[in-house]
C-alpha positions in Angstrom: 0.0 0.0 0.0 1.3 3.4 -0.9 1.9 5.9 1.9 1.4 9.6 1.9 1.8 12.4 4.4 -1.3 13.5 6.2 -2.8 16.9 5.2 -1.9 19.8 7.5 -5.4 19.7 9.0 -4.8 16.3 10.4 -2.6 15.4 13.4 1.1 15.7 12.5 3.7 13.0 12.5 1.5 10.3 11.0 1.1 8.9 7.6 -2.0 7.5 5.8 -2.2 4.3 3.9 -4.5 3.9 0.9 -5.9 0.4 1.0 -8.8 1.2 -1.4 -10.2 3.8 -3.7 -11.2 6.9 -1.6 -10.1 5.4 1.6 -7.3 6.6 3.9 -6.3 4.7 7.0 -3.9 4.9 9.9 -2.8 1.8 11.8 -5.3 -0.5 10.0 -3.6 -3.7 8.9 -4.3 -5.0 5.4 -7.8 -6.6 5.2 -7.5 -10.1 3.8 -9.2 -10.6 0.4 -11.1 -13.6 1.8 -13.2 -11.3 3.9 -14.3 -9.2 0.8 -15.0 -12.4 -1.0 -17.0 -14.0 1.9 -19.0 -10.8 2.5 -20.2 -10.5 -1.1 -23.2 -12.7 -0.9 -24.4 -10.9 2.3 -23.9 -7.5 0.8 -25.7 -8.5 -2.4 -28.7 -9.5 -0.3 -28.4 -6.2 1.6 -28.9 -4.2 -1.6 -32.6 -4.0 -1.2 -35.2 -1.7 -2.9 -36.6 1.5 -1.4 -38.3 4.9 -1.8 -41.6 3.8 -3.5 -43.2 6.6 -5.5 -45.9 6.5 -8.2 -45.0 8.1 -11.5 -47.3 10.9 -12.7 -49.2 9.8 -15.8 -48.9 12.6 -18.4 -50.7 13.3 -21.6 -49.1 11.9 -24.8 -49.4 13.5 -28.2 -51.2 11.3 -30.9 -52.0 12.9 -34.2 -51.9 16.3 -32.6 -54.4 15.4 -29.9 -53.6 15.1 -26.2 -54.5 11.7 -24.8 -53.8 10.0 -21.5 -50.9 7.6 -21.5 -51.8 3.9 -21.2 -48.9 3.1 -18.9 -47.4 4.7 -15.8 -44.9 3.3 -13.4 -43.4 3.1 -10.0 -40.2 4.9 -9.2 -37.8 3.3 -6.7 -34.3 3.3 -5.5 -31.8 0.4 -5.7 -28.0 0.1 -5.5 -26.9 -2.2 -8.4 -23.9 -4.3 -8.1 -21.9 -2.1 -10.4 -22.5 1.1 -8.5 -21.2 2.6 -5.2 -24.3 4.6 -4.7 -28.1 4.0 -5.1 -29.6 4.7 -8.4 -33.2 5.4 -9.6 -35.2 2.7 -11.3 -38.8 2.3 -12.6 -41.2 -0.6 -12.9 -43.6 0.1 -15.8 -47.3 -0.6 -14.8 -50.0 -1.1 -17.4 -53.2 0.9 -16.9 -55.3 -2.2 -17.3 -53.8 -3.8 -14.2 -51.9 -6.5 -16.0 -49.3 -8.7 -14.3 -46.6 -6.2 -13.1 -44.0 -9.0 -13.2 -44.1 -9.0 -17.0 -42.4 -5.6 -17.0 -38.6 -5.4 -16.7 -36.9 -3.2 -14.1 -35.8 -0.1 -16.0 -32.7 1.7 -14.7 -33.1 5.5 -15.0 -29.8 6.9 -13.7 -26.2 6.0 -14.3 -24.2 8.2 -12.0 -20.5 8.0 -11.9 -19.8 11.0 -9.7 -18.3 9.6 -6.5 -19.5 7.9 -3.4 -21.1 10.6 -1.3 -24.1 11.3 -3.5 -27.6 10.7 -2.1 -31.0 11.3 -3.7 -33.2 12.5 -0.8 -36.3 13.3 -3.0 -37.7 12.2 -6.4 -41.0 13.9 -6.9 -43.1 13.1 -10.0 -44.4 16.1 -12.0 -46.6 16.7 -15.0 -43.9 19.0 -16.4 -42.5 22.5 -16.5 -42.0 25.5 -18.9 -38.8 26.9 -17.4 -36.8 26.9 -20.6 -38.0 29.5 -23.0 -41.6 28.7 -22.2 -41.3 25.3 -24.0 -43.2 22.6 -22.2 -41.0 19.8 -20.8 -43.3 16.9 -20.0 -43.2 14.3 -17.2 -40.3 13.2 -15.1 -39.5 14.5 -11.6 -38.0 17.1 -9.4 -35.0 15.6 -7.7 -33.0 16.6 -4.6 -29.5 15.3 -4.6 -26.2 15.8 -2.7 -23.0 15.2 -4.6 -20.3 14.7 -2.0 -21.7 13.9 1.4 -21.6 17.5 2.5 -25.5 17.6 2.6 -25.5 20.8 0.6 -28.2 19.3 -1.6 -29.1 20.8 -4.9 -32.4 20.6 -6.9 -32.4 18.9 -10.3 -34.9 18.4 -13.0 -35.2 14.8 -14.4 -37.1 14.2 -17.6 -37.0 11.7 -20.5 -36.4 12.8 -24.1 -36.9 10.1 -26.7 -35.3 12.3 -29.4 -31.7 11.0 -29.9 -29.2 12.5 -30.0 -30.1 15.3 -27.6 -28.8 17.9 -30.0 -31.8 17.1 -32.2 -34.3 17.7 -29.3 -36.2 20.8 -28.5 -33.9 20.9 -25.5 -30.2 20.8 -26.7 -27.5 19.3 -24.6 -27.3 21.7 -21.6 -24.2 23.0 -20.0 -25.7 22.2 -16.5 -26.7 18.7 -17.5 -25.3 15.5 -15.9 -23.9 12.8 -18.2 -26.5 10.0 -17.7 -25.5 7.7 -20.5 -26.7 5.1 -21.3 -30.0 6.1 -19.7 -32.5 8.0 -21.7 -33.3 10.2 -18.8 -31.8 13.7 -18.7 -30.8 15.5 -15.6 -30.4 19.3 -15.3 -29.2 21.1 -12.2 -31.5 24.0 -11.4 -29.9 25.4 -8.3 -26.3 26.6 -8.5 -25.1 27.5 -5.0 -23.1 26.1 -2.1 -26.0 26.0 0.3 -28.6 23.4 1.3 -31.7 23.1 -0.9 -34.2 20.5 0.1 -37.7 19.7 1.5 -39.3 19.9 -1.9 -43.1 19.7 -2.2 -45.2 19.7 -5.4 -48.8 21.1 -5.4 -51.5 18.6 -6.2 -52.3 20.5 -9.4 -48.6 20.5 -10.4 -48.5 24.3 -10.6 -46.0 25.0 -7.9 -42.8 23.7 -6.4 -42.0 24.6 -2.8 -38.6 24.1 -1.3 -36.4 25.2 1.5 -32.9 26.7 1.4 -30.4 28.4 3.8 -29.0 30.5 0.9 -29.8 33.8 2.6 -27.1 33.5 5.2 -26.0 29.8 5.4 -27.8 29.5 8.8 -31.5 30.1 8.6 -33.6 27.8 6.4 -36.4 29.6 4.6 -39.1 28.5 2.2 -39.5 29.5 -1.5 -42.0 28.7 -4.2 -41.3 28.5 -7.9 -44.0 28.1 -10.6 -43.9 24.9 -12.8 -46.5 26.3 -15.2 -46.7 29.8 -16.5 -43.3 30.4 -14.9 -42.3 33.2 -17.3 -38.7 32.7 -16.4 -37.3 34.7 -19.3 -34.8 32.0 -20.0 -33.8 32.2 -23.7 -34.3 28.4 -24.2 -30.7 27.8 -25.3 -28.1 25.5 -23.6 -27.2 28.0 -20.8 -27.8 27.1 -17.2 -31.1 27.8 -15.6 -31.5 28.7 -11.9 -34.8 28.6 -10.1 -33.4 30.8 -7.4 -33.9 34.0 -9.5 -37.6 33.3 -10.1 -38.6 31.9 -6.7 -40.8 33.7 -4.3 -39.8 33.9 -0.7 -42.7 32.7 1.5 -41.3 32.9 5.0 -40.2 36.1 6.6 -36.5 36.9 6.7 -34.8 36.5 10.1 -34.9 39.7 12.4 -31.3 40.3 11.4 -29.2 38.6 8.7 -26.4 37.1 10.9 -23.5 35.3 9.5 -22.9 31.7 10.7 -21.0 32.9 13.8 -23.8 35.1 15.2 -25.4 33.6 18.3 -28.0 36.2 19.2 -31.1 35.2 17.3 -32.6 31.6 17.2 -32.0 29.7 14.0 -35.0 29.5 11.6 -35.6 26.0 10.4 -38.7 26.0 8.1 -39.7 23.2 5.9 -42.6 23.0 3.4 -45.2 20.3 4.1 -48.5 20.5 2.1 -50.3 22.7 -0.4 -54.1 23.1 -0.2 -56.0 21.6 -3.2 -57.0 25.1 -4.3 -53.3 26.2 -4.3 -54.0 29.2 -2.1 -52.4 28.0 1.1 -49.3 26.2 2.2 -48.6 24.4 5.5 -45.1 24.9 6.7 -43.2 23.5 9.7 -41.0 25.1 12.2 -38.5 22.4 13.2 -37.1 23.7 16.5 -36.0 20.3 17.8 -36.8 16.6 17.7 -39.4 17.3 20.4 -40.8 20.6 19.3 -42.3 20.9 15.8 -45.1 23.4 15.1 -47.2 23.8 12.0 -48.1 27.1 10.4 -50.4 28.1 7.5 -49.4 30.7 4.9 -51.7 32.4 2.5 -50.0 32.1 -1.0 -52.9 33.4 -3.1 -50.6 36.3 -4.0 -47.0 35.0 -4.3 -45.5 38.5 -4.4 -47.1 39.3 -1.0 -47.6 36.0 0.9 -49.3 36.2 4.3 -47.6 35.9 7.6 -47.3 32.3 8.9 -50.2 31.6 11.2 -49.4 29.1 13.9 -51.8 26.2 14.3 -52.8 26.3 18.0 -54.8 23.1 18.8 -57.7 23.6 21.2 -58.1 21.7 24.5 -54.4 21.1 25.2 -53.8 21.4 29.0 -50.8 23.6 29.5 -49.4 21.5 32.3 -50.0 18.1 30.8 -47.3 16.1 29.0 -48.7 17.6 25.8 -48.1 21.2 26.9 -48.0 23.7 24.0 -44.3 24.3 24.5 -43.5 20.6 24.3 -45.2 19.0 21.4 -44.7 17.8 17.9 -46.8 18.0 14.7 -45.8 15.8 11.8 -47.1 14.9 8.4 -49.5 17.9 8.5 -51.8 17.9 5.5 -54.9 19.6 4.2 -57.9 17.6 3.2 -57.3 16.7 -0.4 -60.4 18.1 -2.0 -61.4 21.8 -2.2 -64.5 20.9 -0.2 -62.4 19.5 2.7 -59.3 21.6 2.6 -60.5 23.3 5.8 -59.7 20.1 7.6 -56.0 19.6 8.6 -54.8 16.1 9.3 -51.7 15.5 11.4 -49.8 13.4 13.9 -49.2 15.0 17.3 -48.3 14.2 20.8 -50.0 17.4 22.1 -52.7 15.4 23.9 -50.5 12.7 25.4 -47.3 10.7 25.4 -47.7 9.3 21.9 -47.9 10.8 18.4 -51.5 10.2 17.4 -53.7 10.9 14.4 -56.0 13.9 14.8 -58.1 16.1 12.5 -58.3 19.8 13.1 -61.2 21.7 11.7 -59.7 25.2 10.9 -63.2 26.8 10.6 -64.8 25.4 13.8 -61.5 25.2 15.7 -62.3 21.7 16.9 -60.2 18.5 17.0 -61.4 15.0 16.1 -59.3 12.4 17.8 -58.6 9.3 15.7 -56.0 7.3 17.6 -55.3 9.3 20.7 -55.2 7.0 23.7 -57.4 8.1 26.6 -55.9 9.4 29.8 -57.6 9.8 33.2 -59.4 13.1 33.3 -58.6 14.0 29.7 -62.1 13.7 28.4 -60.7 12.4 25.1 -62.7 9.8 23.2 -60.9 8.7 20.1 -62.4 6.9 17.2 -59.8 4.0 17.5 -57.3 4.5 20.3 -53.8 3.1 19.6 -51.4 3.2 22.5 -48.3 3.5 20.3 -46.7 6.1 18.1 -48.3 6.4 14.7 -46.3 7.6 11.7 -46.2 8.1 7.9 -49.7 9.7 7.6 -50.9 10.0 4.0 -54.2 11.6 3.0 -55.9 11.1 -0.3 -59.3 12.4 -1.4 -61.0 9.3 -0.3 -58.8 7.3 2.1 -56.4 8.2 4.9 -53.5 5.9 5.6 -51.0 5.6 8.4 -48.9 3.1 10.2 -48.4 2.3 13.9 -45.0 1.4 15.5 -45.6 -1.5 17.9 -42.3 -2.1 19.7 -40.5 -1.7 16.4 -42.9 -3.7 14.2 -45.0 -1.7 11.7 -48.8 -2.1 11.2 -50.7 -0.5 8.3 -54.0 1.2 8.9 -56.6 2.8 6.6 -59.6 5.0 7.2 -62.1 5.6 4.3 -63.1 9.3 4.1 -66.1 8.7 1.9 -68.5 5.9 1.3 -70.5 3.6 3.6 -67.6 3.0 6.0 -66.3 6.5 6.2 -64.4 7.4 9.3 -63.9 3.8 10.4 -60.3 2.7 11.0 -59.2 -0.7 9.6 -55.9 -2.5 10.1 -54.7 -3.7 6.7 -53.2 -7.2 7.2 -50.4 -7.7 4.6 -49.8 -11.4 5.6 -46.0 -11.2 5.7 -43.4 -11.8 8.4 -43.6 -8.4 9.9 -41.0 -5.6 10.2 -40.6 -2.2 8.5 -42.9 -1.0 5.8 -43.2 2.0 3.5 -46.0 2.7 1.1 -47.2 5.1 -1.6 -50.8 5.6 -2.6 -51.5 6.3 -6.2 -53.8 9.3 -5.6 -51.8 11.5 -8.0 -53.3 9.4 -10.8 -56.8 9.2 -9.2 -56.4 5.7 -7.7 -56.6 6.3 -4.0 -56.8 2.6 -3.1 -53.8 1.5 -5.1 -50.7 1.0 -2.9 -47.1 0.2 -3.7 -45.4 -1.3 -0.7 -41.7 -1.6 0.4 -41.5 -4.4 2.9 -38.4 -5.1 4.9 -37.9 -8.0 7.4 -35.3 -10.4 8.6 -35.6 -12.3 5.3 -35.1 -9.3 3.0 -33.6 -5.8 3.0 -36.6 -4.5 1.1 -38.9 -5.9 -1.5 -41.7 -4.3 -3.5 -45.3 -5.4 -3.9 -48.6 -3.9 -4.9 -52.2 -4.1 -3.6 -55.5 -2.3 -4.0 -57.7 -1.8 -0.9 -60.6 -0.2 -2.7 -62.6 -3.4 -2.9 -62.2 -3.9 0.9 -64.5 -0.9 1.6 -67.5 -2.1 -0.3 -71.0 -1.6 1.1 -71.5 -5.3 2.2 -68.3 -5.5 4.3 -68.8 -7.8 7.2 -68.1 -5.7 10.4 -69.0 -8.4 12.9 -65.4 -9.2 13.7 -64.8 -5.8 15.2 -65.5 -4.7 18.7 -64.7 -1.7 20.8 -62.1 -3.7 22.9 -60.5 -5.6 20.0 -59.3 -2.5 18.2 -59.6 -1.8 14.5 -61.0 -4.6 12.4 -58.3 -6.5 10.5 -58.8 -6.8 6.8 -56.4 -9.3 5.0 -55.2 -8.3 1.6 -53.2 -10.0 -1.1 -49.9 -8.4 -2.0 -48.6 -9.0 -5.6 -44.8 -9.2 -5.2 -42.6 -7.6 -7.8 -40.0 -10.3 -8.6 -37.8 -7.8 -10.4 -37.7 -5.6 -7.3 -36.9 -8.3 -4.7 -33.4 -9.1 -3.6 -32.2 -12.7 -4.1 -33.4 -15.1 -1.5 -30.7 -15.6 1.1 -28.8 -18.8 0.7 -27.9 -18.6 4.4 -30.0 -18.8 7.5 -31.6 -15.7 8.8 -33.0 -14.8 12.2 -36.1 -12.9 13.3 -35.4 -10.7 16.4 -36.4 -11.5 19.9 -37.6 -8.5 21.9 -35.9 -8.2 25.3 -37.0 -5.7 28.0 -34.0 -5.1 30.2 -34.4 -3.0 33.4 -31.9 -0.2 33.7 -30.3 1.3 36.9 -33.5 3.2 37.8 -36.0 0.5 36.9 -36.8 1.9 33.4 -37.3 -0.9 30.9 -35.0 -0.7 27.8 -36.2 -2.5 24.7 -33.5 -4.5 22.9 -33.7 -6.4 19.6 -31.7 -9.6 20.1 -30.5 -12.0 17.4 -28.9 -15.3 18.5 -26.2 -16.7 16.2 -27.0 -19.4 13.6 -24.5 -21.8 15.2 -23.3 -23.6 12.1 -22.0 -27.1 12.3 -23.7 -27.6 15.7 -21.5 -25.2 17.5 -22.2 -25.1 21.2 -21.3 -23.0 24.2 -21.5 -19.3 25.0 -20.7 -17.0 22.0 -19.4 -13.5 21.5 -21.8 -10.6 21.4 -21.8 -7.3 19.4 -24.0 -4.5 20.7 -24.9 -2.1 17.9 -26.2 1.3 19.1 -28.3 3.4 16.8 -27.9 7.1 16.2 -30.3 10.0 16.6 -30.7 9.8 19.5 -34.4 10.2 18.5 -34.4 7.1 16.3 -35.2 3.5 16.8 -33.7 0.1 16.0 -36.9 -1.7 14.9 -37.6 -5.2 13.8 -35.9 -4.8 10.5 -33.0 -2.5 11.5 -29.6 -4.0 10.9 -26.0 -3.2 10.0 -24.6 -4.3 6.6 -22.6 -7.1 8.1 -25.5 -8.3 10.3 -26.1 -11.7 8.7 -22.4 -12.3 8.2 -21.9 -11.9 11.9 -24.6 -14.4 12.7 -23.6 -17.0 10.2 -19.8 -16.7 9.7 -18.6 -15.3 13.0 -21.0 -17.2 15.2 -21.7 -14.1 17.2 -25.0 -12.8 18.7 -26.2 -9.3 18.0 -28.1 -6.8 20.1 -29.7 -3.5 19.0 -30.7 -1.6 22.1 -33.2 1.3 22.1 -31.8 3.2 25.1 -33.6 6.1 26.6 -33.9 9.0 24.2 -35.0 6.6 21.4 -38.2 7.4 19.5 -41.1 5.0 19.2 -41.9 4.7 22.9 -43.5 8.1 23.7 -42.1 11.5 24.3 -41.4 10.9 28.0 -39.0 8.1 27.1 -37.5 10.2 24.3 -36.8 13.1 26.6 -35.3 10.9 29.4 -31.7 11.6 28.1 -31.8 15.4 27.6 -28.9 17.6 28.6 -27.9 16.7 32.2 -29.5 13.3 31.8 -27.2 12.4 28.8 -25.2 9.8 30.6 -28.3 8.0 31.8 -28.5 6.5 28.4 -24.9 5.3 28.7 -25.9 3.7 32.0 -28.5 1.8 30.0 -25.7 0.2 28.1 -24.1 -0.6 31.5 -27.3 -2.3 32.6 -27.4 -4.3 29.4 -23.8 -5.4 29.9 -24.6 -6.5 33.5 -27.8 -8.3 32.4 -25.9 -10.2 29.7 -23.2 -11.3 32.1 -25.7 -12.4 34.8 -28.8 -13.6 33.0 -27.4 -14.8 29.7 -24.2 -16.5 30.7 -25.3 -19.8 29.3 -25.5 -18.4 25.8 -23.2 -15.3 25.8 -19.6 -15.2 26.8 -19.4 -12.2 29.1 -15.7 -11.7 28.4 -16.3 -11.4 24.7 -18.6 -8.3 24.2 -18.0 -5.5 21.6 -19.9 -2.3 21.1 -20.4 -0.4 17.8 -22.5 2.5 16.6 -22.7 5.5 14.4 -23.3 9.3 14.8 -24.9 9.6 18.3 -24.3 5.9 18.5 -20.6 6.7 17.9 -20.7 8.9 21.0 -22.3 6.1 22.9 -19.4 3.8 21.9 -16.9 6.4 23.1 -18.8 6.8 26.3 -19.0 3.1 26.9 -15.3 2.8 26.4 -14.9 5.4 29.1 -17.3 4.0 31.7 -17.3 0.3 30.9 -13.9 -0.6 29.5 -13.7 -3.4 32.0 -16.9 -5.0 30.7 -16.2 -4.9 27.0 -13.5 -6.4 24.7 -13.3 -3.8 21.9 -15.3 -1.0 20.2 -16.0 0.5 16.8 -17.3 4.0 16.3 -18.6 5.5 13.0 -18.7 9.4 12.7 -19.2 9.7 16.5 -19.1 12.8 18.8 -16.1 12.9 21.1 -16.4 16.5 22.5 -19.8 18.0 22.9 -18.8 21.7 23.0 -16.7 21.5 19.8 -19.4 19.5 18.0 -22.1 22.0 18.8 -19.8 24.9 17.7 -18.7 23.2 14.5 -21.7 21.3 13.3 -23.4 22.9 10.2 -24.8 26.3 11.3 -28.4 25.4 10.3 -28.3 22.5 12.7 -26.8 24.2 15.8 -29.9 25.3 17.6 -31.8 22.1 16.7 -29.0 20.1 18.3 -28.6 22.4 21.3 -32.3 21.7 22.2 -31.4 18.0 22.5 -27.8 18.1 23.9 -27.7 21.5 25.7 -26.5 25.0 24.9 -22.7 25.2 25.3 -23.0 29.0 25.5 -24.5 28.6 29.0 -21.6 28.2 31.5 -23.6 25.7 33.6 -24.4 23.6 30.6 -20.8 23.9 29.3 -19.5 22.5 32.5 -21.8 19.4 32.1 -20.9 19.0 28.4 -17.2 19.2 29.1 -17.5 16.7 31.9 -19.4 14.1 29.9 -17.4 14.4 26.7 -15.4 11.2 26.1 -12.3 13.2 25.0 -12.2 14.6 28.5 -11.8 11.1 30.0 -9.8 9.5 27.2 -7.2 8.3 29.8 -9.9 5.8 31.1 -10.1 4.0 27.7 -8.3 0.7 27.9 -9.7 -1.4 25.1 -8.9 -1.5 21.3 -10.9 1.0 19.2 -11.5 1.6 15.5 -13.0 4.8 14.1 -14.5 5.3 10.7 -15.5 8.8 9.5 -16.5 10.7 6.3 -14.2 13.4 5.2 -17.0 15.8 4.2 -19.2 15.2 7.2 -21.0 18.5 8.1 -23.0 17.0 10.9 -20.2 15.6 13.0 -17.0 17.1 11.6 -14.0 14.9 11.0 -12.1 16.7 13.8 -14.2 14.8 16.3 -12.8 11.5 15.1 -9.2 12.8 14.8 -9.1 14.1 18.3 -10.4 10.9 19.8 -8.2 8.6 17.7 -5.1 10.7 18.6 -6.0 10.8 22.3 -6.3 7.0 22.6 -3.3 6.4 20.4 -1.1 8.5 22.7 -2.1 6.3 25.6 -0.6 3.3 23.9 -4.0 1.7 23.4 -4.9 0.2 20.0 -6.5 3.0 17.9 -7.3 2.5 14.2 -8.6 5.1 11.9 -10.5 4.9 8.5 -11.3 8.2 6.7 -13.7 8.0 3.7 -13.0 10.6 1.1 -15.9 12.2 -0.7 -18.2 10.9 2.0 -20.3 12.7 4.6 -22.3 11.2 7.4 -21.8 7.7 6.1 -19.1 5.5 4.6 -17.9 3.4 1.6 -19.7 0.2 2.2 -17.4 -2.5 0.9 -14.1 -1.4 2.5 -15.6 -0.3 5.9 -17.7 -3.5 6.2 -14.6 -5.7 5.5 -12.4 -3.6 7.9 -15.1 -3.9 10.6 -15.1 -7.7 10.2 -11.4 -7.9 10.4 -11.3 -5.6 13.5 -13.7 -7.9 15.3 -11.8 -11.0 14.1 -8.6 -9.7 15.7 -10.0 -8.3 18.9 -13.3 -9.9 19.7 -12.8 -13.4 18.3 -9.0 -13.3 18.5 -8.9 -15.6 15.6 -9.8 -15.6 11.9 -13.4 -16.3 11.0 -13.7 -20.1 10.5 -14.7 -21.0 7.0 -17.8 -23.2 7.5 
C-alpha cells in the first residue's frame, strides 16, 4: 500500500495508507481478500429496494391530440452491483392492471460522480415550462447531494426520446449531468453552495415549494417557484437555468441577517409540508427540535405578497399536561385533499398525550377529532380508534387516509375511508407477511386512492416491493361483525402482488427474526432490545461472543428490520450474537422516554448500556460469553461507543465508532450552522456556562485516559453534521495512551461511509480483537 503524508489539517507526525479507492487509513492492517469475498453474498442480499413513489401519468401526443398515457410506473431506489451509490429505477405498470412482473426493471440513472451522493427526494411532476416557455413533459424534481456535505441541490429529471439530444427541442445543456446510457436527462436547477431540500409539489402541479439556507447559510427559509406559467425569461438555449432567481420567498427573513457565527437570534428551520388543493395555502413546519415541531399556514394566493405564517394552535391542550403547548410535535400535517375538505387539517401530534397520534383539526370550527389518541384519566378524550403506540407516515388522499403504527419496532398499516358507507372507520390492513418495516405510496396522483405500492423489509429481505388495492375492501357489504370496541380496529387481510424484479435474491444462508428483550436499567426503566442469536453452524455449542450495535439519533429506533450491513455475516460466519438496544432517548416509545436523556441526563443513556452489559453477564451467561462483548455505533451511537469505552472498558472487549461525537462543545460549535440550535435543544447549549461544564465533563475526550480497550474509528471526510475533527481528536488521544486505535477516513463521504471497505475492515477488526482468531470457514 502506498503511503502519503497527512494533510496539514490532520494530526502531524503520522502517515496515511491507501488500501482502497477513496479510503485513507492509519494503523489499520491490510484486510484479507477472503473477507471481501465472503462478504459479497451478504452484501448482495443487503442491496434492497426502497423509496416507493408512483409516476405521474402525463398526456401523450397522438395525431396532434392530447390523450392519456396507457402506462405509468413506479419509481424506486436500488443500488446495483456495479455502483457505489443508489440509483433510480422504474417498474412500468400497465393501466389495465396486468401482471406487473411481466415488466422489466428499468434503470433510469447511471451516475459516476463519486461515493457521497444521495438522492433524498424524487417527486413526479406533469412538467415545467422553465426553458424558453417550452413545455417539458413528465419526469420528476430531484433533490441530490453530490459529495456527502449535505448541501443538496435541486435537479430536473425528464425523458427525451429524441436522440441525439442535439436534435431535441432541448439541446444538450451545460448544466446537465452525463447520464449515459440512460434515456433520462438531468439538469441542475440550483447553483449554490447551500442546502436546498424539503421539496413539495402542489396537487395540481402548478407549484414547487422548497427550503434553502441560501440567505445566510444558517436560517432555512421557504421558497415557491412556478412549474406552469413560470415566465422565467430564459432564452431556451443551452445556458444554465437557476430557479433561485424566479422563486418567491414565502417565510419572513430573520430579524437580522447574521452570519454563521452570530449567536443572538434563534435559527429559523422552516420546511414545506403541504399545499391546499386550491393552491392558495401552504402548510409549513418550524422544526425547532426533535421534540418541538409546530405547523403554520401561509396564504399564498398572492405569491408576491404572501401572508404571515399563522401558527396552528390546537384547542383543548392542558398547559401543564405532557402535551403542553411548548413541548409537542406536529408531523405529516396535510390539508384535506379536495377543495370541499381543505378546511380540515390532518396531522400526527403528541399534544394530547405521550404518543404521536392521528388527529383532524377543523380550521373553521376550531375543533379536533381524535382518531387514535389513547385516553388518559381526566382528559375527556374519546378517540375513534385509540392506539397506545406512536403512529407515523400519515398519508391523506381524497377518499382514504393511511398511516402506520409502530408497535415495539414492528409496523402495522391502517386505513380510514373518508367517503362511502364505511367513512371514518379505522381498519388494520393485514399484509400477511413476516412483519418488520414498511413504507407505502398511494396512487392518488393518478386518481387511484386505493392502489398502494409497498416496500416491505424484514429479517428475510432488506426491502422488496409489492402492490395491492384496498378499494374493494371498503365495499358496502363489508362484514363488520369481527370488530369490537375492545378488539381495536377490524383487521382486513389483503393479497400483495410481489414484484419479482424488485426483490433481492433469497438468502442462501440462514436468517433470524429478532427477539424482543425488555431489560431493566439502573432506575427500573425498561430498555427495549432487539436480540439476534447466532446461527451456530456445524452444531457449534457453548457461549458465544456478542456485538451490541447502538443506533444514532438519538431520537431514532432500532426496529424489527433494523440491521447493519454485516448483520447476517456476523450471525452466520462469525458465530456471534447481536443486540440492537433502544436506550432512553429513542423514538417510538413516547415523548417521556425520548426526553429521558436530555442535557444533564445524557449519561443515563450510557448507564442503560451498562445495565445491558450486566444483564448479559448475569442472565445470559449460558448463551453469551461475558468476556467477549463488543460495542459499535454511528453518529450519536458513535458517541455512545466512546462513552461506553470510558465507563465500561472493564466489561467490553473492543469497540468500533462511526462518525461519532467525542467532544460536545466543539461538536455544537462546528456542526453545520443550520443544525446548531436544533442540536442544542437536545444536547444542551454550550454557551450557557452551567451547561458547558456538564458537556465538558461528559465528553469522552475529557476522559480519554480511562479508555483501555482496542478501538476503531471510521468517519466521512466531508461530514458536516459531525466534523472529521471529532474523530481525529479521539483517535489521537487514545493512540497517545498506547491503546490500539485504528482510523478509517472515507474521502468524498459525509455522514456515512464506503460500504465495501468499511464492512470488511469492521469484520477484520472484530476477528482480531473480539474473536481473537480468523473467521472459521464453515
